[in-house]
N, C-alpha and C positions, 0 to 999 in steps of 0.2 A: 535154954529154950532157943530155938534160932528156927525160921521158916524161911524159904527162898521162895519166889513166887514170880512167873513169868505171865504176861499177859500181852493176847495178840491177836491182830487183825487187820481189817481196811481201816484207813483214816477216816473219820467220821462213825464208827461204830462205837465210841465212848472207852476204847481201849486205855487212853490217857486219864482220863476222868476216874476210872475204874480203880487204876494203879495208884493216884492221889487220894481217893478216899480212904483205901487201906492203909496208906502211909500215914495219912492225919490220923486215922481213926486209932491206930496203934499207939500213935504219939499222944493223942489224948486219954489214952487207957495207960499210960504211964512207962509204955515199953520204947525200946528205940526202933527208928524205922528209918531206910532209905528208898528213895524212888526216882529211879535213872530212865528215862524216857528216850527211846530211839524211832525216829523219824525215816519214812523212805523218802525219795525226791518228789512227791507230791502231797499237798497239805490234804486233800481229799481223795478218797479211794485208791491211794498209795497206800504200802504197807506200814505199819506201827508196830510198836511192841515197847513193854516197858519191863524194868525189872524191880520187884519190890523185895526187900529184906525186912525182916521184923525180929527182933529178939529181945530178952530180957537183960542183955547184957550190952555195952558198948559192941558197936558192929566198925570192923577195921577196914572193911573192904567192900564194895559196892559189886564186885565182880564174882559172878559164879556160871560154871558152865552148865551143870545139871538143877532144875529146880525141884522141890518139894511137891510143887503145885503148878500145872500148866492149864491157864485159861485161853483157848482158842475159839475166836469167833467166825473162821471160816477155814477152807481146805488148804490154801497155801499156806495158812501161818502153822497148821499141823504138818503140813511137809517139811517145812523149814525146822519145826522146834520139837515135835514129836519124839524123836530119839533123846531128846534132852531132856529127862524126867528120872529123879532119883530113883532107887529102888525102894519099892513100897508107895511110891508116890502117887499123886492123884491127878487125872486127864479130866479135866470139864471141857466139853468141846458144844458146839452149837448144832444140835441134830437136826434144826430145820435147813442147815447148808451143809452138813457132813453126814455122810453115811456111817454107820457104828466102825470106828477106825479099828484096825487090827494093831493090838497093842502087844508089849511083852506082858508075861504072865506074871511079873512082881509090880505091874501097874494097875492101879483102879481108875477104869475108864467111867464117866459118868456124863450121857448124854442129856443137853438140855436143848428144848426146843425153843430159845428164846425169841427169835422171830416170830414165831407162832403165836406165842404168849403175848409178846409188845402188839401185834396188830390186832389180836383180841382185845387189848385193852383201848384199842383205837388211838395208841401214841407208839408208833414204831420206834420212835428216839428211846425208849427206854427199855431197849433189848437187852443191854449191858447191865442194867439193873436186876435183870431176872437172873441173869447168870450169878450176880455179886449175892444175892437172897440164897442160891442154891449154895455159893461157896461158903459164904457166913456161917450158915447151918451147919456143913458140914465139917469144917475144921475148926470150930468152937474156940477161935482166937479172939474173934473181934465180937463187941457188942453191938448188934443191930442198930440201938437207939443211940450208939456213939457215930455210927455210920452215917445214920439221917441226920444226925446234928450237924456233921462236917458237910454233908450235902446242903442243907440249909444255908449255911455259911457260905459255901461257894455259889450257891442259886442267887444268894442277895434277896434284898426287898422286890426288886423287878420280877424276879420269876419263882418267888416264892410259892405262887398257885400251882407249880409243878411237884411241890414237894409230897403230895397225897398219891399221885399217880405212880411217882417212883416207890413209893412204901407199897402200894399194891402191886408192883412189878416185883419188887424184893418178897413178897410174901408169897405171889405166884411160883418163884423159882424155888423157894422152901418146899413147896408142894410136891416139887418134881424128883425129890429123893425120899 
């Protein structure tokens, strides 16, 4: 099994955190994983994307052209990466910012209103966790409890109070499918 995942959006949308969570969770589950971040010229507001590869065998290269799964948080990211999805791949797009995209017939598109849901939770910063919840439910590779335990580690003691709202955001994302 090998799964290639690209996550893309503006800086500050949680693109890198989403990729890190998937890579670390895969490793904790006994899989091999690679996480490769790519930043635009700006830290906040510029483009950001990362590539995650997960496999049950050693991974010899972090490079891939087409991803099995593409998670896009904004329109410019869809424009840039939308054509680079493998046959029978999955496109998860932020339907709060992107109208239903025109995709190839061999790609499965899933609109997730991540911004609307996060705002409904009164914490717009958890929009990426809404998308992550939907993604984890669909692909059935990642154990949600492991993802949340990795998040708890990354948040640390200072921010552990944010774990519950992140769990709620993931739950709301799962309800979108």
